[in-house]
N, C-alpha and C positions, 0 to 999 in steps of 0.2 A: 502349355497346351491350352487351346481354346475349347471351352465347354460352355453349354448353356445351363444356368441354374434357375429353375422356375421361381419367379418372384412370389408366387402364391404360397410357396412353402418356406419363404425366407425367414418368417418369424415363428416357425414351428420347430421346437427343439427336438421333438421325438421322431421326426420324419426327415429323411434326406433323399434328395432326388436330383437328377441331372439328365442332360441330353447331349450326347457326344457329337462332335463335328469332325469332318474329314482331316483337318490339319495337314493338308497335302504338302505345304511348304516346310513342315517341321518333322513329320513322321513318315518313315518307310517310303522315302522318295523313289527308291529304285525297285519297289515291289511290283508284282504282277498288276496290282491295283494300288496306286500310290495313296498314301494317307492312312488314316486310322480305320481301315475297313474291318468290320466285325462280322461279316457275313460268310458263314461256311458254305452257303449256297451260291457263292460267286465263283468266278474263274480262278481266283487266287488259291494257291495251295494251302492245305490245312496248317502247315508249319508257319506260314506267314500270318494267318489269322490268330493262331496261338500266341505268337510274339506280340501282335497288336493288343490282344486281351491282357497279356502280362504287363505290357507297357502302361496301358490305361489304369489297371488296378494298382500297380506300383506307384504311379503318379498320384492317385487318389488316396493311397494308404488304406484301401479297402481289401478284403479277402476275396480273391477270385473263387476260392473253394466254397464260398457262401452264395454263389450265384445260382438262381433258378431261372432258366431261360426257356422260352417257348420255341419249339420247332414249328414255325407257322405255316398254315396251309390256306389262308384267306377264308377260314371258316368262322364258326361262332362258339366253339368249345371253350369254356372257362373252367379252369381247374383250381381247386383249393390246394395249396401246397404247404407242407410243414418241414421240408428239407430241400436242400439245393439239388440241382440236376438239370437234365435236358428233358423237356416234356413234349413228346411227339404229338402231332396232329392237334395242336393247341394254339389258340390265338389270344387267350386271356389267362392271367394268373392272379390269384388272391392269396394273401397270407395274414395270419395274426401272430406269426412267429417272429420275434425280434431278431435282427441280425441276418435274416434271409433277404437277399437282394433280388428283386424281380426285374427281368430284362425283356424288352421288346425291341426288335430290329425293324428299321424302315428305310425306304429310299423313294418316297413320294406319298406313301400311306401315312396316316397319323398314328403316332404313339400317344395313347391316353394314359396319363399317370394320375392315379386317384388315391387320396389318403384321408382317413378320418382320424385326426390326431387325438380325439377324445376317446374313441373306442379302440384305438390302436389297431386299425385294419387298413391295409394298403392293397392296391390293385394296379395292374398294368395290362392294357388292352391294345391289340393291333387292329386298326380300322382303315382298310382300303375300301373301295366301293362295295365289294362283296360282303365283307364283314359288317360294314356300316349299314348297308341295306338289309342284311340279315338280322340286325339288331344286337350285335355283340356289346355295344356300349350300354344300352338299358339292361341287358342281361347281366353284364358285369356289375352294374350298380345294384341290381336286385340281389345278386349273390352276396355282395358286401352287406347289404341290409339284413339278409338272412343270417349272417354271422354276427349281427349286432350293431352294424353301422347305422348312423342317423343321416339320411340324405341331406339334411340342412347343415350338417357338420362336415360333410365330405368336401375336400378341396380338389380341384381338377386342373391339370395342365394338358392342353392340346398342343402337340409339338408342331414344328414346321412341317408342312406337307404341301401337296399340290394345290394351287389356287384355282378359283373358278375360271380365271382368264386362261389358264393352261390345261384345264381338265376337259378336253374335248372327248365326247363319247358318242357311240351310236345310239339310236333310238331304243334299242333293246336294253341298254343300260339305263338310259335316261328315264324310261318308264317305271323303273324300280324305285324312283324317288318321288316324293310329293312335288307337284308342279312348281311350288314356290321356291324350290331349291334347284330348279333347272332353268337355265337361260337359253331360250330358243329363238331369241330375236337379235342378239348382238353379234352372233357368229354364224358361219355357214352351217355348222352342225351344233347339236345341243352341247352345253357345258354344264357340269354339275358343281354345285357349291358344297363340297365335302365338309369343310369346317362349319359352315352355317347349319348343315343338317345335323352334325354331331352335337353342336351347341343346343339345337332345338330338342334333340333326344334327351340330353342331360337335364334341361329345364323341365321337360315333361316327366322326368324320373324323380323330380323333387329337389334337385341340386339348385342352390341359390346362384343367381347370375353373378353376384359379387364374389362368389367362391370359385369362379371359373376364369382361368387365364388362357387366352387363345393366342398363339403365336401369329404374328402378322406376316411371317416369312413364307415365301413360296419356294419350294425345293427345286422346281424346274427353272424359275426365273433367276435364281441366285446360285452361281457356281460355287459358292462357299459350302453348299450342301451336295451330298450325293443325290442323284436323280435317275431313276431307271428310265423314265420317259425321255430324258435328255441324253443319257449315256449308254442306255441299253445294257449289253453284257459287260461293259466296262464300269458299270456303277458298283460302288461299294455299298455297305450298309452302315447306318448310324444306329445308335443304341440309346433307348430311353430306359432309365433305371430308377427304382424307388425302393426304400426299405424303412422298416421301423428300427430306430436306433436302440441298441442294447443299453 
């Protein structure tokens, strides 16, 4: 199974993280949505998604029963969790509890995986344009700091997501971002640099640049990823996960 393991956490023994890929050629080829689709909000039946989750966790050797996952609504609610489960109307999760796996699902939005290996605090945040413009990333970092994290110790992974070349928006969306992150000259309509904006927010939150890994991959341009903008209702969902190891 192909999975992405963030390099930023590769030398950290007490934090584990990963980002799932569709694996369309190897997993669930005859499903309603082929591949490792982990989105219950897709057209695939619940049984298919359950099987995909079981397959993933069995392959990893992780406990699915330890998963805390957000039922995302493109908002800015960040919850501190101490037990697994599904958390409604939530786009960010934070825990200090070892063994609890935090999960965020995406298909063009960015999954932000954050961990302070010194203070043993991890977070996972869902940042599409609404969440990013609403400030979910700095809010999530501040919640981690409130729990005892040090911004200069926090390590960050920004997952594959839509690139500025493919993120065409209307002016009503573009105006929600600082002008430096909106390209109004290269294309017929404005294009937003989501990754650049999130990086800027993280730096302004006190996170060190050398503690941030930004994926260069665009989910729209690369069919190796699920992309809602490219596939619409046929798009599955990928999963970013992070946990404090027991």
